[in-house]
N, C-alpha and C positions, 0 to 999 in steps of 0.2 A: 459622478452618478448618473446614469442615462434610464435606466428602467427601475421601476419598481413592481415587481412580478408575485402575485400570488395562485399559487396552483397546485391543487390537490384532486386526481381524476376522481369523478364522479360528484364530487362537491361543490369546488369555487375554481373558477378561473378568471383573472385578469390580467392586463398587462398595461401599466402607466408607462408612456415614453415622454419623460421630462422637457427634452429640449423643443419639443412641438405640441405639449401639452396634449397631448390625443391617447384615448382609451381604446383600447382590446378588449373588446368581451365583458361585461358586467358582473362578475358572479357574486354571490352573496358575500356580506362583511366589507364589501370594498369603502362605504362613506367612514365607516369607522375606524379603518386603517388610514386611509388618505387624510382625513380630517379637513381642513382649509383647500388640500390641495385640489378638490374638488371644483372649487370656486373657478380657477383657472382652464377647465376642461369645456373647451368648445365643441368636440367632435367624438362622438363613440362609434366605431365601429365592430360589427357584430358577426362574427364568423357562421352561428348556425343558431338553431333555435334550442339545443339541450339546455332543461333548468338549469345546469352547475356555471352555465356562462351568460346568463340574462335574469337570475333571481336577484341580482342586485339591483336592478334597474330602479324599480319602482322606490326602494329608499335612497337611492342616487338623487333622483328626480325630488322627492320629498324633501330631502336635507337641502338640497340646491334652493329648493323656494323659501323655506321657512327659517333655517339659522340662519345666524349674523356674517353675512358675508355680499359679496356683490352678486345682485340676483339680476343684474339686466341683459348680462351676454346672452343670446340666442344659445340654445343648445341642438346640436344637429347629430340625429342617428340614423346611420346607415347599417342596412342590413340586406342577405340574399333575396332578391324580390320574389315577391309570390309569394315565401315564407309563410303560410297561414299562421303557423303559430306565434310566431312574433308579432305580427299585424294584430291579431287578435289581442295580445298581451300590450302592447301598445295602446289600441284602444280603450282598455280595462284602465289604464293608467291615467290615459286621458278624461275619462270618465270620473277618474276618482280624485283628481285633482282640476278642476274646474276653472280654478283664480290662480294659475300662475304667472309667478312676478315677471316670468320670461317667455320667449317664444320657444316652443319645443316643434322642432323641424324633422321629420323622418322620412327617409326615402329608401325604397327599395331599388338595390343594384344590380349589377351582372357582369360575367367574366368582361375584361378589358373595361370597364367603366374607369374614368378617372375623376378625383376628386381633390381640386385645387386646395393647397396650404398656404404657407408664406414663404417668403425668401427664398423662390424659384422652385419650390418642394411640390410636390404631389402625393397623391396615392391612387395605386392604380388596385384594383381588386381581381383575383385569379380566380377561378374554378377548383375546386378541390372533391376528392372523394371520401365520404365519410359513409353514414348510414344509408342503404337502400332507400330511395323515395325523400331525402333529407338532402334541402338545398343547402349547400357549404360554401364557403370561400374561405381564402386566403388574402394576404395583402402585403403589398409593397409600399414601402417611402422610397421615392426615388427623388431626384436634384439634376436642375437642369444647369449645365458647366459649360466652362471654357478651356478649350486646350491648343495647345500650337498645331497647326496643321504640319501634316508628315516632312513636307518640303522644307519648313526651317527650325527641324529639331534639332539641329546638328550646329547652330549659330549661339554664340553668345550673347549675354545681355543687350550690351550695347549694337551689336548689330540689328538684332530683333526690332529694338527702340527705333533704329532708323528707318528701318521698312515700314514702321507702322507709323513715323510720322510722313513717309512719301505716299503710302497707298490706303491707309488707313486699318484699324482691327480687323475689320470682318475679312480682308485679305491675307490675314496673318493667323487666326483664331477662326478655330468651328466649336459648333455647340454639340455637346454629348449629352446622353443622359446615365446619369450614374445609379445603380441602386446601392440605398443605404441600408436597408433592412429590409428580409422578406420574412413573415410570420405566415406559419400553416396552417393553425387553427387544428381543430382535430380531424386527423384526413391520415391516408396512407401516403408514404414518402412523394412530396411534392418532386416533380420532374427536373432533375438537373439543369434543364434548358431553361426553366424559370429563375431557378436559384444563382444562376451563373453570376460569376463577378460581383454578388453581394457582399459588401463588408460584413454584415451580420446574418446570421440565420438563427431563427427563433423556431425551431421544431418540435414539433408533441414528438414523446418517448415514452408512449403509455407502459409495453411492457419491457422490461429487462429480460426477461425470459421468454425467448421465442414459445416454447412448451405451454405456456399460460392462455395463450392468444387462441380463443376459440372461432371467432369470426374475424374476417378480414376489414376491420372499420377504423383500425388505429395502426401506429406504428414501431416496430418493435428495435432495441438495441442493435442488432445484427442487420437491419436495414439502415438505419443511421452510417453504420460503419462502411455500407456497401456505397452508400451517398457520397459518402467523405472523401470514398476513393476515386470520387469522379470531379469532384470541387473542391476550392480551396477558399472559403469564406476566411477573414480577420479572425472571426469570434464565431461560436456558436453556443447557443443556449437550449438545454432541453428541457421540456416543462411537460405538464398533465401527467406526471409518472404516478404510477400507481401506489398507494400508500403499503402496499403488502410488501413494498420491496426496499422501505426505511431504511434497513440495514444494511444493504447491499448498494447504497448510493455514492458511497466513498470510492468501494472499489471500483466500481463503473467509470467513475470518474478518473481514476486513476490509470486505469487500462486505457481509456480514450486519450488521454493528455499523450502516454507514452507511445501509441501508436499514430497519432496525429501531431507531431510536435509543433508544427509551425501553426497551430489552430489553439486560439485561446479555449477552452472548454469549460463549460459551467453547466451544472445539473441543478435545477430548481428543485430544493426538498418538498417534500407535499406536508411537511409540519412546519415550513420555516417562510418567513417572507424575504425573497432575495431582493436585493438591492445592488446592481452591479453596473 
């Protein structure tokens, strides 16, 4: 299991990524659901200021401060820079928790900003399109890796070892950046150029029926189809689905799985906790 996700459009959304113990968005109910897992979380990334994505932050901080668990770890919160609503909320939480046992650090970030993780991994923020005037971000988890340079790819293992012993690894290997995960947040479809080569795409899909969308501030299932005809991630997780489609989710998932046979498809049900 890599992800624990709760997402019901308008009500609550959060994504816990277990390998790096980081959290994307902080919708209500998160502390009660994750329980002791919240003590391991050191970084939170907020996509935008809408209440269903930030309402659980106060409870998260309060629980981490008062319940029986490790309280010494810093908590870093990253959010779209100059988002007035988020900054006012963070100031309110700080004022209501004047005696925190841990350091609460928050920082506004922008498109292309980098936040380092562990084990050669880092997060890159990218600008998304949501509601007019609303600053919003998506996030990618990336990893620095090494691979054989093209000149040596046809050699066998022993030949490569011999060359490395003579000229060193730096002459044989090259560094590259691997896209592990791309997370859209609430947005219109993310550009294929950003997503390309991601192992996992976590993309919002508020509207299963295109006709239900009155404003262009979310993504529809038809737009996801168009996107998947341009890119080929190994796994796609659709979330932020409106609860009006509870009875259509199985059908939608089946149709997508049949259409895109080389991609593992998941749809987070609005009424269920997803563990993937």
